[in-house]
C-alpha positions in Angstrom: -0.2 0.1 0.1 2.8 2.4 0.8 4.4 1.7 -2.4 1.4 2.5 -4.2 0.9 5.5 -2.4 4.4 6.6 -3.4 3.6 5.7 -6.9 0.2 7.9 -6.9 2.2 10.7 -5.2 4.9 10.5 -7.9 2.5 10.6 -10.7 1.0 13.8 -9.5 4.4 15.7 -8.9 5.2 14.4 -12.6 2.2 15.8 -13.7 2.9 19.3 -12.1 6.3 19.4 -13.5 4.7 20.5 -17.1 3.4 23.8 -14.9 6.9 24.6 -13.1 8.9 23.7 -16.4 6.7 25.9 -18.4 6.4 28.8 -16.0 10.4 29.1 -15.8 10.6 28.9 -19.5 8.3 31.7 -19.6 10.0 33.5 -17.2 13.6 33.1 -18.5 12.7 33.6 -22.3 13.3 37.3 -22.3 16.3 37.1 -20.5 18.1 34.6 -23.2 16.1 36.1 -26.1 14.5 33.1 -27.1 11.0 32.9 -28.7 11.6 29.4 -28.7 11.4 29.0 -24.9 8.6 31.3 -24.7 6.2 29.1 -26.9 7.4 26.0 -25.4 6.6 27.4 -21.8 3.2 28.7 -22.9 2.8 24.8 -24.4 3.7 23.2 -21.6 1.5 25.7 -19.1 -1.4 24.7 -21.7 -1.0 21.1 -21.2 -0.7 21.5 -17.5 -3.8 23.8 -17.2 -5.7 21.1 -19.3 -4.7 18.2 -17.2 -5.3 20.1 -13.8 -8.7 21.8 -14.7 -9.9 17.9 -15.1 -8.1 16.1 -12.6 -8.7 18.7 -9.8 -12.6 18.9 -10.6 -12.8 15.2 -10.7 -10.7 14.9 -7.2 -12.9 18.0 -5.5 -16.1 16.3 -6.9 -15.0 12.7 -5.8 -14.4 13.8 -2.0 -17.1 16.3 -1.7 -20.2 14.9 0.5 -23.1 13.8 -1.9 -25.2 16.7 -0.9 -22.9 19.6 -2.1 -20.9 17.7 -5.0 -22.7 19.7 -7.6 -21.8 23.3 -5.9 -17.8 22.2 -5.5 -17.8 21.3 -9.1 -19.4 24.6 -10.0 -16.9 26.5 -7.8 -14.0 25.0 -9.2 -14.8 26.0 -12.4 -15.7 29.5 -10.8 -11.9 29.5 -9.6 -10.7 29.4 -13.1 -12.7 31.7 -14.3 -11.3 34.1 -11.4 -7.6 33.0 -12.2 -8.0 34.0 -15.9 -9.8 37.6 -14.5 -6.5 37.8 -12.2 -4.5 37.2 -14.9 -6.3 39.7 -17.4 -5.8 42.4 -14.2 -2.1 41.6 -13.4 -1.3 42.0 -17.2 -2.6 45.5 -17.6 0.2 47.8 -18.7 0.1 50.0 -15.1 0.6 46.5 -13.3 2.7 43.8 -15.4 2.0 44.6 -18.8 5.1 46.6 -19.7 8.1 45.2 -21.4 10.1 45.0 -17.9 8.0 42.9 -16.0 5.9 40.8 -18.2 8.6 37.5 -17.9 7.5 37.8 -13.9 3.8 37.9 -14.8 4.2 34.7 -17.1 6.4 33.2 -14.6 3.9 34.1 -12.0 2.4 30.1 -11.8 5.6 28.9 -10.3 4.3 30.2 -6.9 1.1 27.9 -6.8 2.7 25.3 -8.6 5.6 24.6 -6.0 3.0 25.1 -3.3 1.1 22.3 -5.0 4.2 19.9 -5.1 4.6 21.1 -1.0 1.0 19.9 -0.4 0.4 16.9 -2.7 2.0 14.2 -0.6 -0.4 14.9 2.1 -3.2 14.5 0.4 -5.2 11.4 0.3 -6.5 9.1 -2.4 -10.2 9.6 -3.0 -12.4 7.3 -1.2 -14.4 6.3 -4.2 -11.2 5.3 -6.2 -10.2 3.3 -3.2 -13.5 2.1 -2.7 -15.0 1.0 -6.2 -11.8 0.8 -8.5 -8.9 -0.5 -5.8 -11.0 -2.4 -3.5 -9.4 -1.1 -0.5 -12.5 -0.9 1.9 -10.2 0.0 5.0 -8.1 2.6 2.9 -11.1 4.1 1.9 -12.8 4.6 5.0 -9.6 5.9 6.3 -9.6 8.3 3.8 -12.8 9.3 4.9 -12.2 10.0 8.5 -9.4 12.2 7.2 -11.5 13.9 4.5 -14.7 14.5 7.0 -12.6 14.8 10.1 -15.1 12.7 12.5 -15.0 8.7 12.9 -18.8 8.8 11.8 -18.6 7.7 7.8 -21.1 5.1 7.9 -23.4 7.1 6.1 -20.7 8.1 3.1 -19.6 4.3 3.0 -23.5 3.4 2.4 -23.2 5.7 -0.2 -20.0 4.4 -1.8 -21.4 0.9 -1.1 -24.6 1.8 -3.3 -22.6 3.6 -6.2 -20.4 0.2 -6.6 -23.4 -1.8 -6.7 -25.1 0.2 -9.4 -21.6 0.5 -11.3 -21.7 -2.2 -13.9 -19.8 -0.4 -16.9 -16.2 -1.3 -16.1 -14.9 -1.2 -19.5 -11.9 0.3 -20.2 -11.0 2.4 -23.2 -7.4 3.4 -24.6 -7.6 7.3 -25.6 -7.6 6.3 -29.4 -10.4 3.4 -28.9 -12.1 6.4 -26.8 -12.1 8.8 -29.6 -13.1 6.4 -32.3 -16.0 5.0 -30.5 -19.0 6.2 -32.2 -21.2 5.9 -28.8 -19.1 8.5 -27.3 -18.7 11.2 -30.0 -21.4 13.2 -28.6 -20.4 13.2 -25.1 -16.9 13.9 -26.3 -18.0 16.8 -28.6 -20.2 18.6 -25.9 -17.0 18.2 -22.9 -14.4 19.8 -25.5 -17.2 22.5 -26.6 -17.8 23.5 -23.1 -14.2 23.8 -22.1 -13.7 25.9 -25.3 -16.7 28.1 -24.6 -15.3 28.9 -21.1 -11.8 29.6 -22.5 -13.3 31.9 -25.3 
């Protein structure tokens, strides 16, 4: 169990490295006069944003109590929108949007990225993942106790048990199989369109 947890933490930190390297490349691009570094940094930052928008939403929704799950997902999307607004405000010409300070603006994500690297090892796996996917019931209960800050997690365990009994489609798809499957064309289109609309 300890080895699996270390692997999971390692995977999270690997994912976070896109953001850290992207911010460093963008922040240093002006000082070495490299457009290539700027473009590569933007690409890595975009990959990081895409990954964490999906991962963080999924994580928050899975750890939230059932009665506030929808609100948590909505607030996460609102947080991204506020972040975009903050970036726009910081990019104004009288704040950081001038020739001398724009590298600071583009390197700004480095601070929350490093903070996430420090916090991630202390975050438990989601109880749903442990209960339904990994079948580690005692670990799921321990995660619930930690997340709810109470020993009384019977209601949450019963909810997971009911969800597990109702879960019948355990088909595993690769990315290419998912993209080529006509069954999922419409859901994929709707999901991609919503994400694009939010960014636009």
